[in-house]
N, CA, C and O atoms as a Tinker XYZ file with bonds, in Angstrom:
   168  protein
     1  N    -37.694000  -97.257000  151.400000    73     2
     2  CA   -36.825000  -96.856000  150.329000    64     1     3
     3  C    -35.537000  -97.603000  150.369000    63     2     4     5
     4  O    -34.976000  -97.726000  151.457000    81     3
     5  N    -35.027000  -98.100000  149.326000    73     3     6
     6  CA   -33.737000  -98.819000  149.369000    64     5     7
     7  C    -32.608000  -97.843000  149.474000    63     6     8     9
     8  O    -32.663000  -96.713000  148.988000    81     7
     9  N    -31.570000  -98.331000  150.136000    73     7    10
    10  CA   -30.342000  -97.567000  150.218000    64     9    11
    11  C    -29.699000  -97.330000  148.850000    63    10    12    13
    12  O    -29.634000  -98.248000  148.032000    81    11
    13  N    -29.244000  -96.156000  148.606000    73    11    14
    14  CA   -28.569000  -95.929000  147.343000    64    13    15
    15  C    -27.111000  -95.592000  147.624000    63    14    16    17
    16  O    -26.738000  -95.164000  148.716000    81    15
    17  N    -26.349000  -95.794000  146.645000    73    15    18
    18  CA   -24.929000  -95.479000  146.837000    64    17    19
    19  C    -24.331000  -94.749000  145.564000    63    18    20    21
    20  O    -25.015000  -94.524000  144.566000    81    19
    21  N    -23.156000  -94.439000  145.668000    73    19    22
    22  CA   -22.564000  -93.724000  144.511000    64    21    23
    23  C    -22.428000  -94.665000  143.347000    63    22    24    25
    24  O    -22.375000  -95.884000  143.516000    81    23
    25  N    -22.371000  -94.100000  142.176000    73    23    26
    26  CA   -22.092000  -94.897000  140.987000    64    25    27
    27  C    -20.721000  -95.430000  141.010000    63    26    28    29
    28  O    -19.849000  -94.829000  141.638000    81    27
    29  N    -20.463000  -96.552000  140.348000    73    27    30
    30  CA   -19.121000  -97.017000  140.243000    64    29    31
    31  C    -18.324000  -96.067000  139.433000    63    30    32    33
    32  O    -18.854000  -95.359000  138.577000    81    31
    33  N    -17.019000  -96.042000  139.699000    73    31    34
    34  CA   -16.098000  -95.064000  139.033000    64    33    35
    35  C    -16.182000  -95.133000  137.549000    63    34    36    37
    36  O    -16.098000  -94.104000  136.879000    81    35
    37  N    -16.345000  -96.301000  137.008000    73    35    38
    38  CA   -16.377000  -96.454000  135.537000    64    37    39
    39  C    -17.630000  -95.828000  134.982000    63    38    40    41
    40  O    -17.588000  -95.241000  133.901000    81    39
    41  N    -18.729000  -95.929000  135.668000    73    39    42
    42  CA   -20.000000  -95.255000  135.179000    64    41    43
    43  C    -19.851000  -93.720000  135.214000    63    42    44    45
    44  O    -20.302000  -93.010000  134.315000    81    43
    45  N    -19.200000  -93.243000  136.284000    73    43    46
    46  CA   -19.071000  -91.824000  136.351000    64    45    47
    47  C    -18.139000  -91.294000  135.217000    63    46    48    49
    48  O    -18.447000  -90.295000  134.568000    81    47
    49  N    -17.031000  -91.970000  135.007000    73    47    50
    50  CA   -16.084000  -91.579000  134.021000    64    49    51
    51  C    -16.725000  -91.627000  132.638000    63    50    52    53
    52  O    -16.537000  -90.713000  131.835000    81    51
    53  N    -17.491000  -92.699000  132.352000    73    51    54
    54  CA   -18.111000  -92.813000  131.038000    64    53    55
    55  C    -19.053000  -91.623000  130.731000    63    54    56    57
    56  O    -19.047000  -91.056000  129.638000    81    55
    57  N    -19.861000  -91.278000  131.758000    73    55    58
    58  CA   -20.868000  -90.169000  131.588000    64    57    59
    59  C    -20.069000  -88.850000  131.370000    63    58    60    61
    60  O    -20.375000  -88.088000  130.453000    81    59
    61  N    -19.053000  -88.593000  132.214000    73    59    62
    62  CA   -18.300000  -87.316000  132.101000    64    61    63
    63  C    -17.630000  -87.341000  130.689000    63    62    64    65
    64  O    -17.616000  -86.301000  130.030000    81    63
    65  N    -17.114000  -88.409000  130.234000    73    63    66
    66  CA   -16.398000  -88.475000  129.004000    64    65    67
    67  C    -17.378000  -88.229000  127.826000    63    66    68    69
    68  O    -17.032000  -87.545000  126.863000    81    67
    69  N    -18.549000  -88.770000  127.914000    73    67    70
    70  CA   -19.586000  -88.601000  126.877000    64    69    71
    71  C    -20.255000  -87.279000  126.868000    63    70    72    73
    72  O    -20.549000  -86.756000  125.793000    81    71
    73  N    -20.520000  -86.695000  128.021000    73    71    74
    74  CA   -21.404000  -85.536000  128.135000    64    73    75
    75  C    -20.749000  -84.260000  128.655000    63    74    76    77
    76  O    -21.317000  -83.173000  128.548000    81    75
    77  N    -19.594000  -84.396000  129.197000    73    75    78
    78  CA   -18.881000  -83.166000  129.736000    64    77    79
    79  C    -18.420000  -82.295000  128.496000    63    78    80    81
    80  O    -17.836000  -82.818000  127.547000    81    79
    81  N    -18.692000  -81.018000  128.544000    73    79    82
    82  CA   -18.444000  -80.194000  127.472000    64    81    83
    83  C    -16.996000  -79.958000  127.214000    63    82    84    85
    84  O    -16.578000  -79.875000  126.058000    81    83
    85  N    -16.182000  -79.844000  128.294000    73    83    86
    86  CA   -14.799000  -79.571000  128.138000    64    85    87
    87  C    -13.997000  -80.263000  129.201000    63    86    88    89
    88  O    -14.339000  -80.190000  130.381000    81    87
    89  N    -12.927000  -80.939000  128.808000    73    87    90
    90  CA   -12.026000  -81.624000  129.758000    64    89    91
    91  C    -12.849000  -82.511000  130.736000    63    90    92    93
    92  O    -12.513000  -82.582000  131.919000    81    91
    93  N    -13.899000  -83.172000  130.264000    73    91    94
    94  CA   -14.675000  -84.096000  131.026000    64    93    95
    95  C    -15.392000  -83.476000  132.188000    63    94    96    97
    96  O    -15.769000  -84.165000  133.136000    81    95
    97  N    -15.590000  -82.133000  132.121000    73    95    98
    98  CA   -16.305000  -81.363000  133.126000    64    97    99
    99  C    -17.589000  -80.772000  132.570000    63    98   100   101
   100  O    -17.618000  -80.386000  131.401000    81    99
   101  N    -18.614000  -80.689000  133.334000    73    99   102
   102  CA   -19.898000  -80.222000  132.862000    64   101   103
   103  C    -19.983000  -78.694000  132.940000    63   102   104   105
   104  O    -20.872000  -78.125000  133.575000    81   103
   105  N    -19.002000  -78.045000  132.253000    73   103   106
   106  CA   -18.957000  -76.532000  132.307000    64   105   107
   107  C    -20.278000  -75.942000  131.573000    63   106   108   109
   108  O    -20.666000  -74.801000  131.823000    81   107
   109  N    -20.884000  -76.713000  130.735000    73   107   110
   110  CA   -22.077000  -76.181000  129.993000    64   109   111
   111  C    -23.147000  -75.692000  130.983000    63   110   112   113
   112  O    -23.975000  -74.852000  130.630000    81   111
   113  N    -23.133000  -76.188000  132.160000    73   111   114
   114  CA   -24.193000  -75.860000  133.157000    64   113   115
   115  C    -23.792000  -74.694000  134.053000    63   114   116   117
   116  O    -24.597000  -74.283000  134.890000    81   115
   117  N    -22.549000  -74.121000  133.916000    73   115   118
   118  CA   -22.030000  -73.109000  134.712000    64   117   119
   119  C    -21.449000  -72.002000  133.869000    63   118   120   121
   120  O    -20.292000  -72.063000  133.452000    81   119
   121  N    -22.292000  -70.943000  133.607000    73   119   122
   122  CA   -21.868000  -69.871000  132.722000    64   121   123
   123  C    -20.552000  -69.249000  133.083000    63   122   124   125
   124  O    -19.794000  -68.909000  132.174000    81   123
   125  N    -20.220000  -69.074000  134.348000    73   123   126
   126  CA   -18.957000  -68.465000  134.753000    64   125   127
   127  C    -17.801000  -69.284000  134.323000    63   126   128   129
   128  O    -16.805000  -68.759000  133.825000    81   127
   129  N    -17.920000  -70.632000  134.515000    73   127   130
   130  CA   -16.830000  -71.527000  134.064000    64   129   131
   131  C    -16.762000  -71.606000  132.582000    63   130   132   133
   132  O    -15.672000  -71.634000  132.010000    81   131
   133  N    -17.915000  -71.643000  131.927000    73   131   134
   134  CA   -17.948000  -71.765000  130.467000    64   133   135
   135  C    -17.282000  -70.501000  129.862000    63   134   136   137
   136  O    -16.485000  -70.623000  128.932000    81   135
   137  N    -17.601000  -69.282000  130.382000    73   135   138
   138  CA   -17.003000  -68.129000  129.850000    64   137   139
   139  C    -15.527000  -67.954000  130.128000    63   138   140   141
   140  O    -14.826000  -67.252000  129.400000    81   139
   141  N    -15.043000  -68.617000  131.218000    73   139   142
   142  CA   -13.674000  -68.507000  131.670000    64   141   143
   143  C    -12.672000  -69.424000  130.969000    63   142   144   145
   144  O    -11.462000  -69.198000  131.008000    81   143
   145  N    -13.208000  -70.460000  130.327000    73   143   146
   146  CA   -12.312000  -71.462000  129.707000    64   145   147
   147  C    -11.714000  -70.812000  128.478000    63   146   148   149
   148  O    -12.292000  -69.896000  127.894000    81   147
   149  N    -10.488000  -71.326000  128.079000    73   147   150
   150  CA    -9.802000  -70.747000  126.822000    64   149   151
   151  C    -10.596000  -71.032000  125.618000    63   150   152   153
   152  O    -11.243000  -72.074000  125.511000    81   151
   153  N    -10.557000  -70.095000  124.683000    73   151   154
   154  CA   -11.285000  -70.202000  123.405000    64   153   155
   155  C    -11.003000  -71.470000  122.717000    63   154   156   157
   156  O    -11.929000  -72.014000  122.114000    81   155
   157  N     -9.786000  -72.028000  122.736000    73   155   158
   158  CA    -9.397000  -73.227000  122.005000    64   157   159
   159  C    -10.215000  -74.439000  122.575000    63   158   160   161
   160  O    -10.469000  -75.385000  121.829000    81   159
   161  N    -10.616000  -74.430000  123.836000    73   159   162
   162  CA   -11.241000  -75.542000  124.429000    64   161   163
   163  C    -12.761000  -75.496000  124.195000    63   162   164   165
   164  O    -13.465000  -76.402000  124.639000    81   163
   165  N    -13.243000  -74.550000  123.565000    73   163   166
   166  CA   -14.707000  -74.393000  123.297000    64   165   167
   167  C    -15.114000  -75.232000  122.228000    63   166   168
   168  O    -16.289000  -75.239000  121.862000    81   167
């Protein structure tokens, strides 16, 4: 198996920017975080 490494910073930022539900964070996968965020950010 080939060695794998972390994605380049630009790739990570692009994905978080496109798919993160709030503030570039994947809170949609964490109900506790989703419920705790302010109503204006939903």
